[in-house]
C-alpha positions as CSV (number, residue, x, y, z in Angstrom):
1,X,159.1,165.7,31.9
2,X,156.9,165.8,34.6
3,X,158.3,164.8,37.6
4,X,155.3,163.4,40.4
5,X,156.0,164.4,44.0
6,X,158.1,162.7,46.5
7,X,155.4,161.4,48.1
8,X,152.0,160.5,47.1
9,X,149.1,163.4,47.7
10,X,146.6,161.0,48.2
11,X,148.6,158.9,51.1
12,X,149.1,161.9,52.8
13,X,145.3,163.1,52.9
14,X,144.5,159.6,54.2
15,X,146.9,159.8,56.7
16,X,145.4,163.5,57.9
17,X,141.9,162.6,57.6
18,X,141.5,158.7,58.2
19,X,143.3,158.5,61.6
20,X,142.3,155.3,63.4
21,X,140.4,156.6,66.7
22,X,142.0,155.8,70.1
23,X,139.2,154.3,71.3
24,X,139.0,151.7,68.5
25,X,142.8,150.9,68.8
26,X,142.3,148.0,71.7
27,X,139.7,146.9,69.4
28,X,141.4,147.1,66.4
29,X,144.5,145.4,68.4
30,X,142.2,142.0,69.4
31,X,140.2,141.3,66.0
32,X,143.9,141.5,64.4
33,X,145.5,139.6,66.8
34,X,145.0,135.9,65.2
35,X,147.0,137.1,62.1
36,X,150.1,137.4,64.7
37,X,149.4,134.0,65.7
38,X,148.9,132.3,62.0
39,X,151.9,134.6,60.5
40,X,154.4,132.9,63.8
41,X,152.3,129.4,63.5
42,X,152.5,129.2,59.3
43,X,155.2,131.1,58.7
44,X,153.4,133.2,56.0
45,X,153.3,136.7,54.9
46,X,150.9,138.5,57.1
47,X,149.0,140.0,53.8
48,X,148.6,135.9,52.9
49,X,147.6,135.7,56.9
50,X,144.4,138.2,56.5
51,X,143.3,136.5,53.5
52,X,143.2,133.2,55.1
53,X,141.6,134.4,58.3
54,X,139.3,136.2,56.5
55,X,138.5,133.4,54.2
56,X,137.8,131.1,57.0
57,X,135.0,133.7,58.1
58,X,133.6,133.9,54.3
59,X,133.0,130.1,54.5
60,X,131.1,130.3,57.7
61,X,128.8,133.3,56.2
62,X,128.1,131.4,53.6
63,X,127.4,128.6,55.1
64,X,125.4,130.2,57.5
65,X,123.6,132.2,53.9
66,X,122.7,128.8,52.6
67,X,121.4,128.1,55.7
68,X,119.3,130.9,56.4
69,X,115.8,130.7,56.6
70,X,114.5,134.1,55.5
71,X,113.4,136.0,52.4
72,X,115.2,137.5,49.7
73,X,116.1,140.9,51.2
74,X,117.0,139.2,54.2
75,X,119.2,137.2,52.8
76,X,120.7,139.6,50.3
77,X,120.9,142.3,53.7
78,X,123.0,139.5,56.1
79,X,125.6,138.8,53.2
80,X,125.9,142.5,52.7
81,X,127.0,143.2,56.1
82,X,129.0,140.4,56.6
83,X,130.5,141.2,53.2
84,X,131.5,144.9,54.2
85,X,132.6,143.5,57.4
86,X,135.2,140.8,55.6
87,X,135.9,143.6,53.0
88,X,137.3,146.4,54.8
89,X,139.0,143.8,57.5
90,X,141.2,142.9,54.7
91,X,141.1,146.0,52.7
92,X,141.2,148.6,55.7
93,X,141.3,152.0,54.6
94,X,141.6,151.0,50.9
95,X,138.0,149.6,50.5
96,X,136.9,152.8,50.4
97,X,138.3,153.2,47.0
98,X,135.9,150.2,45.8
99,X,133.2,152.3,47.8
100,X,133.8,155.5,46.2
101,X,134.3,153.9,42.6
102,X,131.2,151.5,43.0
103,X,129.1,154.8,43.8
104,X,130.2,156.3,41.2
105,X,129.3,153.6,38.8
106,X,126.0,153.0,40.1
107,X,125.3,156.9,39.4
108,X,126.5,156.3,36.1
109,X,124.7,153.2,35.0
110,X,121.5,155.6,36.4
111,X,122.2,158.5,34.2
112,X,123.4,156.5,30.9
113,X,120.8,155.1,28.3
114,X,121.2,151.3,28.3
115,X,122.6,150.9,25.1
116,X,126.0,152.6,26.1
117,X,125.9,151.2,29.8
118,X,128.8,149.0,28.9
119,X,130.6,151.8,27.6
120,X,130.6,154.6,30.2
121,X,130.7,151.5,32.9
122,X,134.2,150.6,31.6
123,X,135.4,154.3,31.5
124,X,134.6,155.3,34.6
125,X,135.2,152.0,36.8
126,X,138.6,151.5,34.5
127,X,139.5,154.8,35.1
128,X,139.2,154.5,39.1
129,X,141.6,151.2,38.6
130,X,144.2,152.7,35.8
131,X,145.0,155.5,38.8
132,X,145.1,152.9,41.0
133,X,147.6,151.0,38.8
134,X,149.4,154.2,37.8
135,X,149.9,155.6,41.7
136,X,151.3,152.0,43.1
137,X,153.5,151.8,40.0
138,X,155.0,155.3,40.8
139,X,155.0,155.5,44.6
140,X,155.8,151.5,45.7
141,X,156.7,149.6,42.2
142,X,156.9,145.9,42.1
143,X,154.8,145.9,45.7
144,X,152.4,143.1,45.5
145,X,149.4,143.0,48.3
146,X,146.0,143.8,49.5
147,X,145.9,147.0,48.4
148,X,143.6,149.8,46.1
149,X,144.4,148.3,42.6
150,X,143.1,144.7,44.0
151,X,140.3,145.2,45.5
152,X,138.9,147.7,42.3
153,X,140.1,144.9,39.9
154,X,137.5,142.3,41.1
155,X,135.0,145.0,41.0
156,X,136.0,146.3,38.0
157,X,134.7,142.7,37.0
158,X,131.5,142.4,38.4
159,X,130.4,146.2,37.5
160,X,130.9,145.6,33.6
161,X,130.0,142.5,33.9
162,X,126.3,143.5,34.9
163,X,126.9,146.6,32.7
164,X,126.8,144.3,29.5
165,X,124.0,142.4,30.3
166,X,121.8,145.8,31.0
167,X,123.1,146.2,27.6
168,X,122.1,143.0,26.2
169,X,118.6,143.1,28.0
170,X,117.9,146.6,26.3
171,X,118.7,144.7,23.0
172,X,116.6,142.0,24.0
173,X,113.6,144.9,24.3
174,X,114.0,146.1,21.3
175,X,113.8,143.1,19.2
176,X,110.8,142.5,17.5
177,X,108.1,140.1,18.4
178,X,109.2,136.6,17.1
179,X,112.3,138.0,16.2
180,X,115.9,136.9,17.7
181,X,117.9,139.4,18.9
182,X,121.3,139.4,17.6
183,X,123.1,138.0,21.0
184,X,124.8,134.5,22.0
185,X,122.6,132.4,23.7
186,X,124.0,132.8,27.1
187,X,123.5,136.7,26.6
188,X,120.2,136.3,26.1
189,X,119.9,134.1,29.2
190,X,121.9,136.3,31.5
191,X,119.9,139.4,30.0
192,X,118.8,142.0,32.3
193,X,115.8,144.1,31.8
194,X,116.5,147.1,34.6
195,X,119.2,148.9,36.0
196,X,118.7,147.1,39.7
197,X,118.2,149.6,42.9
198,X,121.1,150.4,44.8
199,X,120.9,147.6,47.5
200,X,120.4,145.2,44.9
201,X,123.7,146.8,43.2
202,X,125.7,146.8,46.5
203,X,124.6,143.6,47.6
204,X,125.8,141.8,44.4
205,X,129.4,143.4,44.5
206,X,129.8,142.7,48.4
207,X,128.3,139.4,48.4
208,X,129.9,137.5,51.4
209,X,131.4,134.7,49.6
210,X,133.3,136.9,47.1
211,X,134.0,140.3,49.2
212,X,137.8,139.8,48.9
213,X,138.5,138.0,45.8
214,X,137.5,138.3,42.4
215,X,135.2,135.0,40.9
216,X,133.2,136.1,38.4
217,X,129.7,135.6,38.4
218,X,126.2,136.4,36.5
219,X,123.6,139.1,38.6
220,X,121.2,137.1,37.5
221,X,122.3,133.6,39.0
222,X,122.7,135.8,42.2
223,X,119.2,137.1,42.0
224,X,118.3,133.5,41.6
225,X,120.4,132.4,44.7
226,X,119.3,134.6,47.0
227,X,115.4,134.0,46.2
228,X,115.7,130.2,45.3
229,X,114.7,130.6,42.3
230,X,114.8,129.1,39.2
231,X,118.3,126.2,39.2
232,X,118.7,127.4,42.9
233,X,115.2,126.3,44.0
234,X,116.9,123.1,45.4
235,X,120.6,123.7,45.8
236,X,121.5,120.2,47.8
237,X,124.1,120.3,51.4
238,X,127.2,122.5,50.5
239,X,128.8,121.5,53.6
240,X,131.0,118.9,52.4
241,X,132.3,120.3,49.1
242,X,132.6,123.8,50.6
243,X,134.9,122.0,53.4
244,X,136.6,120.1,51.0
245,X,137.8,122.9,48.9
246,X,138.6,124.8,51.8
247,X,140.8,121.6,52.9
248,X,142.5,121.9,50.0
249,X,143.3,125.2,49.9
250,X,145.2,124.6,53.5
251,X,146.5,121.3,51.7
252,X,148.8,123.7,49.5
253,X,150.0,126.0,52.2
254,X,151.3,122.5,53.6
255,X,152.9,121.7,50.7
256,X,154.2,125.2,50.0
257,X,156.1,124.4,54.1
258,X,157.4,121.2,52.8
259,X,159.1,123.0,49.5
260,X,160.2,126.4,50.8
261,X,162.1,124.2,53.7
262,X,164.4,122.6,50.5
263,X,164.2,125.0,47.5
264,X,164.4,129.0,47.2
265,X,163.5,130.5,44.0
266,X,166.4,133.5,44.7
267,X,168.9,130.8,45.0
268,X,169.1,129.9,41.4
269,X,170.2,133.4,40.6
270,X,173.6,132.5,43.0
271,X,176.7,131.8,41.4
272,X,176.7,128.2,43.3
273,X,173.5,127.0,41.6
274,X,174.9,128.3,38.3
275,X,178.1,126.6,38.2
276,X,178.1,123.9,41.2
277,X,175.2,121.6,39.8
278,X,174.3,119.5,36.8
279,X,171.9,120.3,34.2
280,X,169.5,117.1,35.2
281,X,170.2,118.8,39.1
282,X,169.0,122.1,37.9
283,X,165.7,121.5,36.0
284,X,164.4,119.2,39.0
285,X,165.2,122.6,41.2
286,X,163.6,124.3,39.0
287,X,160.4,122.1,38.6
288,X,160.4,122.5,42.8
289,X,160.9,125.8,42.2
290,X,157.5,126.1,40.2
291,X,155.4,123.5,42.4
292,X,156.4,126.1,45.3
293,X,155.4,129.0,43.4
294,X,152.6,127.5,42.4
295,X,150.8,126.9,45.6
296,X,151.1,130.3,46.2
297,X,148.1,130.9,43.6
298,X,146.4,128.0,44.3
299,X,145.9,129.0,47.4
300,X,144.1,131.5,46.3
301,X,142.0,130.0,43.9
302,X,140.8,127.7,46.5
303,X,140.1,130.5,49.1
304,X,138.5,132.1,46.0
305,X,136.1,129.3,45.6
306,X,135.1,128.4,49.1
307,X,132.4,131.0,49.2
308,X,130.6,130.5,46.5
309,X,130.5,126.5,46.5
310,X,128.9,127.2,50.9
311,X,126.4,129.7,49.5
312,X,125.1,127.6,47.1
313,X,126.3,130.2,44.2
314,X,128.3,127.8,42.4
315,X,125.7,124.6,42.4
316,X,125.2,123.9,38.6
317,X,123.0,120.9,38.5
318,X,123.7,117.2,38.9
319,X,125.8,115.0,36.7
320,X,123.7,113.3,34.1
321,X,125.7,110.1,34.3
322,X,126.4,109.9,38.4
323,X,123.6,112.1,39.6
324,X,126.3,114.0,42.0
325,X,125.6,117.6,42.1
326,X,128.1,119.8,40.4
327,X,129.6,122.7,42.1
328,X,131.4,124.4,38.9
329,X,129.2,127.3,37.7
330,X,131.5,129.9,39.5
């Protein structure tokens, strides 16, 4: 039977060659000092505090992007630079894994015939994700946080989605004039007739509204939003819905803080809970624990939606009955 080394060779190389320069450490202590404040005053784990703060920066960046008067290129440049900064602030050295995987995926897209793009990208990007997950199970089993597998997961979703749209575009081009491609209507709408250039590819993956989370969005929607074309030609103000979703996230934080003062999921494993509580009391306690656990996920989901809503990427037209703007596209 094969035995893995006791220490990770990858982490050993990282510690040897990816050392924080001495001159940067004072800067690092300053930019991460808000995290320490959040840990003390909010009472959440460090990784959740990092995610909360970065989500606020993402929200502000997306409001700025929505108001940016420049060209599509200028807006993409702003979004990509902000997205890179947010991504590496959250993931640190782990962010290099997604960067390398994305570069390899782009090279594969360029070298692969369009008809097979989705298969090759699934293999290339999936191999990186699977390798990272195996490494985690071997050396950090049971540990969850802002690590390599997490940032590779949402990259995997976007890269494979883009490859599928490229393949659909090829099928549309190969269909004879007047005929309907053997595709679903949505696949025809979002089909892409070319491999995007490297800048557009990276700006899609490191969009400032989703550089640390996994909301799925179509490449064609992203392009139109940046160019203010098509469905995104006249996106109304996103200030209210963007802030409202951010408030929803913090309401979930507050709800979790209140519930955690009264219930503890580990208490259900104790003899006192098993033998000293009546069946209705146990059911009620388990219900509260379930709601407590839900808050952690609801916080993440609400924060994921903030950026796309604030930037206008989630804009989905207006309700036919009320005339209100809908922000449920992403």
